[in-house]
C-alpha positions as CSV (number, residue, x, y, z in Angstrom):
1,M,0.0,0.0,0.0
2,C,3.0,2.3,-0.4
3,C,1.8,5.5,-2.1
4,G,4.7,7.0,-4.0
5,N,3.1,8.2,-7.2
6,K,-0.1,10.0,-7.8
7,P,-2.9,8.6,-10.0
8,I,-2.8,9.7,-13.6
9,F,-6.3,11.2,-13.3
10,K,-7.2,13.7,-10.6
11,P,-8.5,11.7,-7.5
12,I,-12.0,12.2,-6.2
13,Y,-10.9,12.3,-2.6
14,T,-7.5,13.2,-1.2
15,H,-6.1,12.6,2.3
16,K,-7.5,16.0,3.4
17,I,-11.0,14.5,3.6
18,V,-9.9,12.3,6.5
19,D,-10.4,15.2,8.9
20,D,-13.9,15.9,7.6
21,I,-15.6,12.5,7.6
22,D,-16.6,10.8,10.8
23,S,-19.5,8.5,9.9
24,F,-18.2,5.8,7.6
25,I,-17.0,2.2,7.1
26,L,-13.3,1.6,6.3
27,Y,-12.6,-1.1,3.7
28,L,-9.1,-2.6,3.9
29,R,-7.7,-5.0,1.3
30,S,-4.6,-5.6,-0.8
31,F,-4.2,-3.7,-4.0
32,K,-3.7,-7.0,-5.8
33,D,-7.4,-7.7,-5.1
34,D,-8.4,-4.6,-7.0
35,R,-6.7,-5.9,-10.1
36,R,-7.9,-9.5,-9.6
37,N,-11.6,-8.6,-9.1
38,R,-11.9,-5.7,-11.5
39,F,-14.3,-7.6,-13.7
40,R,-15.9,-9.8,-11.1
41,L,-17.2,-6.7,-9.3
42,S,-17.4,-8.6,-6.0
43,E,-16.4,-5.5,-4.1
44,R,-19.3,-3.5,-5.7
45,K,-21.8,-6.2,-4.8
46,I,-20.6,-6.3,-1.1
47,V,-20.2,-2.6,-0.6
48,K,-23.6,-1.9,-2.1
49,F,-25.3,-3.3,1.1
50,F,-22.8,-1.9,3.6
51,N,-23.4,1.6,2.1
52,R,-26.9,1.3,3.3
53,V,-25.5,1.4,6.9
54,F,-22.7,3.9,6.5
55,P,-20.7,5.1,3.5
56,V,-17.7,2.9,2.7
57,Y,-14.2,4.3,2.0
58,A,-11.0,2.6,1.0
59,V,-7.4,3.8,0.4
60,G,-7.0,4.0,-3.4
61,C,-4.0,2.5,-5.3
62,P,-1.8,5.4,-6.4
63,T,-1.1,3.9,-9.8
64,E,-4.7,3.1,-11.0
65,L,-6.1,5.1,-13.8
66,L,-9.6,5.2,-12.4
67,P,-11.1,4.3,-9.0
68,A,-12.4,0.7,-9.0
69,A,-16.1,0.0,-8.6
70,G,-17.3,-0.2,-5.0
71,A,-16.0,1.8,-2.1
72,K,-15.0,5.5,-2.4
73,R,-11.3,5.9,-2.8
74,I,-9.1,8.2,-0.7
75,Y,-5.7,8.8,-2.3
76,I,-2.8,9.3,0.1
77,A,0.5,10.8,-1.2
78,D,2.7,10.5,1.9
79,D,2.6,9.1,5.4
80,W,0.0,6.5,4.5
81,Q,0.4,4.5,7.7
82,N,-0.6,7.4,9.9
83,Q,-3.5,8.2,7.7
84,V,-4.8,4.7,7.7
85,E,-4.5,4.6,11.5
86,K,-6.5,7.8,11.7
87,L,-9.2,6.4,9.4
88,A,-9.4,3.2,11.3
89,C,-9.9,5.0,14.6
90,K,-12.7,7.2,13.2
91,A,-14.5,4.4,11.3
92,K,-17.8,3.0,12.7
93,F,-16.5,-0.4,11.9
94,I,-13.9,-2.0,9.5
95,L,-14.3,-4.5,6.6
96,L,-11.1,-6.4,5.8
97,K,-10.6,-8.7,2.8
98,I,-8.1,-11.3,3.9
99,S,-4.7,-11.2,2.1
100,D,-1.2,-12.5,2.7
101,T,0.6,-9.3,2.0
102,E,2.8,-7.6,4.6
103,H,0.7,-4.4,4.5
104,F,-2.5,-6.2,5.2
105,L,-1.0,-8.1,8.2
106,W,0.1,-4.7,9.5
107,E,-3.4,-3.2,9.0
108,S,-5.0,-6.2,10.8
109,K,-2.6,-5.9,13.7
110,L,-3.3,-2.2,13.9
111,C,-7.0,-2.7,13.9
112,I,-7.0,-5.5,16.5
113,Q,-4.7,-3.6,18.9
114,N,-6.3,-0.1,18.6
115,I,-9.9,-0.8,17.5
116,G,-10.8,-4.1,19.0
117,L,-12.3,-7.3,17.5
118,E,-15.9,-6.2,17.9
119,K,-15.6,-3.6,15.1
120,L,-13.9,-5.8,12.6
121,I,-15.4,-7.9,9.8
122,F,-13.1,-10.2,7.8
123,F,-14.0,-11.4,4.3
124,C,-12.5,-14.4,2.6
125,T,-12.9,-15.6,-1.0
126,E,-12.2,-18.9,-2.7
127,D,-9.0,-17.5,-4.3
128,T,-7.4,-16.6,-0.9
129,K,-7.3,-20.1,0.8
130,V,-3.5,-19.9,1.2
131,A,-3.7,-16.3,2.5
132,Y,-6.4,-17.4,5.0
133,D,-4.3,-20.2,6.3
134,L,-1.4,-17.8,6.9
135,F,-3.8,-15.3,8.5
136,Q,-5.2,-18.0,10.8
137,V,-1.7,-18.8,12.0
138,F,-0.9,-15.1,12.4
139,L,-4.0,-14.5,14.7
140,K,-3.2,-17.6,16.8
141,D,0.5,-16.8,17.2
142,V,0.3,-13.0,17.8
143,F,-3.1,-12.6,19.6
144,N,-4.1,-16.1,20.6
145,I,-7.3,-15.7,18.6
146,D,-9.0,-18.7,17.1
147,V,-11.0,-18.5,13.8
148,P,-12.7,-21.4,11.9
149,N,-10.8,-23.5,9.5
150,F,-11.2,-23.0,5.7
151,D,-14.0,-25.5,5.2
152,T,-14.0,-26.7,1.6
153,S,-17.2,-28.7,2.0
154,S,-19.4,-25.5,2.1
155,T,-19.1,-22.3,0.3
156,K,-15.5,-20.9,-0.1
157,N,-16.6,-17.3,0.4
158,F,-17.5,-16.2,3.9
159,F,-17.4,-13.4,6.4
160,I,-16.0,-13.7,10.0
161,Y,-16.8,-11.2,12.8
162,F,-16.6,-11.5,16.5
163,K,-19.3,-11.5,19.2
164,N,-18.1,-11.4,22.8
165,G,-14.6,-12.5,21.6
166,V,-15.9,-15.6,19.7
167,A,-15.6,-15.8,16.0
168,V,-18.8,-16.0,14.0
169,R,-18.7,-17.4,10.4
170,K,-21.3,-16.3,7.9
171,D,-21.2,-18.0,4.4
172,Y,-21.5,-15.6,1.5
173,F,-23.8,-16.1,-1.5
174,S,-24.6,-13.5,-4.1
175,G,-27.9,-12.6,-2.5
176,N,-27.4,-12.8,1.2
177,V,-25.0,-9.9,1.9
178,K,-28.0,-8.0,3.3
179,K,-28.7,-10.7,5.8
180,I,-25.1,-10.8,6.9
181,V,-25.0,-7.0,7.5
182,V,-28.3,-7.3,9.5
183,S,-26.9,-10.2,11.5
184,F,-23.7,-8.2,12.3
185,L,-25.7,-5.2,13.4
186,D,-28.0,-7.3,15.6
187,D,-24.9,-8.8,17.3
188,H,-23.4,-5.3,17.9
189,P,-26.0,-3.2,19.7
190,K,-24.0,0.0,19.9
191,I,-23.3,0.1,16.1
192,N,-26.9,-0.9,15.5
193,E,-28.2,1.9,17.7
194,E,-26.2,4.5,15.7
195,N,-27.7,3.1,12.5
196,E,-31.2,3.1,13.9
197,I,-30.8,6.8,14.9
198,L,-30.0,7.6,11.2
199,L,-32.9,5.5,10.0
200,K,-35.3,7.2,12.5
201,R,-34.0,10.6,11.4
202,E,-34.8,9.8,7.8
203,K,-38.4,8.6,8.4
204,G,-41.3,10.9,7.7
205,L,-39.2,13.0,5.4
206,F,-42.2,13.9,3.2
207,F,-44.0,15.5,6.1
208,K,-40.8,17.3,7.2
209,L,-40.7,18.9,3.8
210,F,-43.6,21.1,4.7
211,S,-42.6,21.7,8.3
212,L,-41.1,25.1,9.2
213,K,-40.3,24.0,12.8
214,K,-36.7,23.4,13.9
215,D,-36.0,19.7,14.3
216,K,-34.6,19.1,17.8
217,S,-32.7,16.0,16.6
218,I,-30.6,18.2,14.3
219,E,-28.0,20.7,15.5
220,K,-28.9,24.3,15.1
221,D,-26.1,25.2,12.7
222,L,-27.4,22.6,10.2
223,Q,-30.8,24.5,10.1
224,K,-29.6,28.0,9.2
225,W,-30.7,30.0,6.2
226,S,-29.0,28.7,3.0
227,W,-28.6,30.8,-0.2
228,V,-27.7,27.7,-2.1
229,S,-31.0,26.2,-1.2
230,F,-32.8,29.4,-1.9
231,I,-31.5,29.3,-5.5
232,A,-31.2,25.5,-6.2
233,G,-34.1,24.2,-4.1
234,W,-34.6,20.5,-4.3
235,R,-32.0,20.0,-7.0
236,L,-29.1,19.6,-4.5
237,P,-27.9,16.1,-3.6
238,N,-30.7,14.3,-1.9
239,N,-32.8,11.1,-1.7
240,Y,-36.2,12.6,-2.0
241,P,-38.9,10.2,-3.4
242,Y,-39.7,10.7,-7.1
243,L,-43.3,11.8,-6.3
244,T,-42.0,14.5,-4.0
245,K,-39.6,15.7,-6.7
246,I,-42.4,15.7,-9.3
247,L,-44.5,17.7,-6.8
248,F,-41.9,20.4,-6.5
249,M,-41.3,20.5,-10.2
250,I,-45.0,21.2,-10.8
251,M,-45.0,23.9,-8.1
252,E,-42.1,25.6,-9.7
253,I,-43.6,25.4,-13.2
254,V,-46.8,26.9,-12.0
255,G,-44.8,29.7,-10.2
256,Y,-43.0,30.5,-13.5
257,I,-46.0,30.5,-15.8
258,L,-48.5,32.1,-13.5
259,P,-47.4,35.7,-14.2
260,S,-47.8,35.2,-17.9
261,F,-51.3,33.8,-17.6
262,V,-52.3,36.6,-15.3
263,S,-51.0,39.2,-17.8
264,L,-52.8,37.5,-20.7
265,Y,-56.0,37.3,-18.8
266,L,-55.9,41.0,-17.8
267,D,-55.1,41.9,-21.4
268,Y,-58.1,39.9,-22.5
269,L,-60.4,41.7,-20.1
270,G,-59.2,45.1,-21.3
271,N,-60.1,48.3,-19.5
272,P,-60.5,49.0,-16.6
273,Y,-58.3,46.0,-15.5
274,L,-55.5,46.8,-18.0
275,I,-54.1,49.6,-15.8
276,Y,-53.7,47.1,-12.9
277,S,-51.9,44.6,-15.1
278,E,-48.4,45.4,-13.8
279,Y,-49.5,45.2,-10.1
280,F,-51.2,41.8,-10.6
281,Q,-48.1,40.5,-12.3
282,L,-46.0,41.5,-9.3
283,L,-48.4,39.7,-7.0
284,S,-48.4,36.6,-9.2
285,F,-44.7,36.3,-8.5
286,L,-45.4,36.0,-4.8
287,P,-46.0,32.2,-4.7
288,L,-42.7,31.6,-6.5
289,L,-40.9,33.9,-4.1
290,L,-42.5,32.1,-1.1
291,L,-41.4,28.7,-2.6
292,F,-37.8,30.0,-2.9
293,S,-37.9,31.4,0.6
294,F,-39.2,28.1,1.9
295,W,-36.1,26.3,0.5
296,G,-33.7,28.9,1.8
297,Y,-35.2,28.5,5.3
298,N,-35.6,24.7,5.2
299,G,-33.1,23.5,2.6
300,N,-30.2,22.8,4.9
301,K,-32.3,20.7,7.2
302,L,-34.0,18.7,4.4
303,S,-30.7,18.1,2.5
304,W,-29.1,16.8,5.7
305,L,-32.1,14.5,6.5
306,S,-32.5,13.1,3.0
307,K,-29.0,11.9,2.4
308,R,-26.5,9.9,4.4
309,W,-23.6,12.3,4.5
310,D,-20.1,11.2,5.5
311,G,-19.9,13.7,8.4
312,K,-21.0,17.0,9.6
313,K,-17.8,18.8,8.6
314,Y,-17.9,17.3,5.1
315,F,-21.5,18.4,4.7
316,Q,-20.9,22.0,5.9
317,K,-17.8,22.5,3.8
318,R,-19.6,21.3,0.7
319,R,-22.6,23.5,1.3
320,K,-20.3,26.5,2.1
321,K,-18.6,26.2,-1.3
322,F,-22.0,26.3,-3.0
323,D,-23.1,29.2,-0.8
324,I,-20.1,31.3,-1.7
325,A,-20.5,30.6,-5.4
326,L,-24.1,31.5,-5.5
327,K,-23.6,34.7,-3.4
328,I,-21.0,35.7,-6.1
329,I,-23.6,35.0,-8.8
330,L,-26.3,36.9,-7.0
331,I,-24.1,40.0,-6.3
332,S,-22.8,40.0,-9.9
333,G,-26.4,39.8,-11.2
334,F,-27.4,42.7,-8.9
335,I,-24.5,44.8,-10.1
336,I,-25.3,44.1,-13.7
337,A,-28.9,45.0,-13.1
338,I,-27.9,48.4,-11.6
339,L,-25.5,49.1,-14.4
340,R,-28.2,48.3,-16.9
341,W,-30.6,50.6,-15.2
342,I,-28.0,53.4,-15.1
343,W,-27.3,52.9,-18.8
344,V,-31.0,52.9,-19.8
345,Y,-31.6,56.0,-17.7
346,F,-28.7,58.1,-18.9
347,F,-28.2,56.7,-22.4
348,P,-31.6,55.7,-23.7
349,I,-30.6,56.3,-27.3
350,Y,-28.1,53.4,-27.2
351,C,-30.3,50.9,-25.3
352,F,-31.5,49.0,-28.3
353,D,-27.9,48.4,-29.6
354,V,-26.5,47.2,-26.3
355,F,-29.3,45.4,-24.7
């Protein structure tokens, strides 16, 4: 796992993200397994279900052209051992694919000593029998820990986790990863409680969409006014149901076309309503303004509730970047509008040519 060179393409995540994320699963494996399983996609199938509990991160190989399918990759240029240790200590739990490499044995030793067995899940595949035998001897000699033998009579793919210090083996089939994840959570009440809190927080999201009350289960700084929500509304990253998205699309469409319909209707009626046309058009923009204000007031809370973010700091930094960008756009638009008004007022002759 030595990280000397940087990947050819720009990485999605660098080591700087380590300080921002605090709600994730760490996936440790040998870089050889990335190349060996690139087309089998076993990692993607497994990570798919673990992502439903917490987001899954792995340290990326520095020489790969593109991140492999599955866990999100963090690319570390220097001092990778300290960064891996920091990630392991912050992770909710750790998924390790058994290997015979020196780096994997170091990572396993680090996790057992600093994290404890209760937060570790080991994964073995049929092509790693030799590695598993070496790993079994390593655990016995170094930590006096017993794990089941590699049983060739049943499936050769299996998970091992520990409950009260005793190894529990769960055979792996293509469709039972979800059951294994549920079983692990049931056997680890503390981790399960954290997951249940997230699930409970996400329930009833549709009704929270229309609630202007502050949610006591969410910190106050996550419920402040947001300019990015005011402008972008429901389009920000979220997991809103499709019917909810369609509802807001209809509301926005109605808000945009309502002024035109009002203007046409008043023109159709003619005098004496025609003189009030401009005032009615301004009033017809009110629903759209209220909808935007609703998102500005409620957007941060709803975005936090609707998606499993990797940590509060990560969420706030990402939103802050959007906020700054949109503030610049709004201020620039306001300045352009003022300059346009000044030009029209003082140089009306040239208005047609310029605007």
